[in-house]
N, C-alpha and C positions, 0 to 999 in steps of 0.2 A: 415523497417522504424523505426526510433528512436522515443521514447516517450519523449515529452518535459518535463523537470523538471525545475520548477520555484522556485526562492528563494524569500521569503518574511520574512524580519527580520531574526530570527534564525530558520525559518521553510522552509521546502521544500514542494512544492505543485505539485502533479502529477495527471493529469486527463487522464485516459486511454480511448482514443476515437476510438481505432481500435481493431479488433479481433486479439488477440495475437496468433502467431504461436510459435513454440519451440524456434526459433532463436531470435525473437523479445523479448520473455520473458527473455532469457538469457542476451541479450543486455540491457534490462531494469534493470535487477538485477545488472549487472556490472556498469551501468551508475549511478544508485541510490546510491550504496555503495561508488562509487568514489566521487559523489557530497556531500555525508555526510562527507567523509574524508576531502575533500578540503574546504568545507564551515564551518565545525564545527557545523552543524545544530543539534539542540536538539530535533526537532520534524519533522514528516513527515505526510502529509495527502495524502492518495492515494484514489482518486475518481474512483469508478468502475461503475458509473451510466450507461455508454454506453456498459458495458460488460454484454451480455445477457446469455452467456453460457461459461463454461470453461472445458477443459479435464483434465485428471489426472495429466499430466506433468505440465500444467500451474498452477493448484491448488498447486502442490508440490512446485513450484518456488515461488508462492505467500506466502505460509507459510514460506519458507526459507528467503524471503526478510524481513519479519516481524521479524523473529528471529535474522537475521544478523544485521539489523538496530538497534535492541535493544542491541546487543553485542557492537555496535559501539557508544552507548550512545544516540541514537535517538528514541524517542517514536513514534510509528506509530498508526494513527487513520485511519480506513477504512471507506469510505463513499459510499452510494448509492448501496449497495449490492442487487442485484436482487434475487428473490426467487430461481431461478434455480441454481444460483452460490452458494447460502447458502446451498442448498440441496446437491450439488456436494461436497462441502467442507466437510460436515458432513459425507456423504456416504463414502468418501475416508479416513475418520479418521483424517482429518486435523482440529483439534479443535483449535479455537482461542478464548477460553473463557477469556483470559486475555488481549485481544486486544479490545480497545475501538472502538465503531462504532457510526456512525451518519447517518442521512438520506441524507444530502447533504453537499457540500463543506463548506458552511458558518457555518453550525452546527458543522462540523468537526473541523474547526479552533477554535471554542468556546470550544469544548470538549478537544482539544489538549491543550489549555491554562490551562483548569482546571486540566488536568492530570499532567501537568508540575509544577503547583503550589502546588500540594499535597506533 
């Protein structure tokens, strides 16, 4: 199942509403990077509110998505990170201390605008 990626002005909005398996995570990575390239998006908000738990592969892909998006000139803001997801990311050594976060999608958009204005 493909994860919908919406365009809003110069931003891409992604709300992950399904449990990610390995293939859907790889598809998401490819789709997002392709959308950044095609649209010229300067920012991405990835909402993880519905993601209750992730495994090591999904955590690695998420970290790579953030890094790859940055290399392509798009700032990423993560929103709605559940406690178990945060614990998994840290336990696996996937530190995202330079990645802005917010509680929800609306606050994520505000945070993204602030980040891009700096």
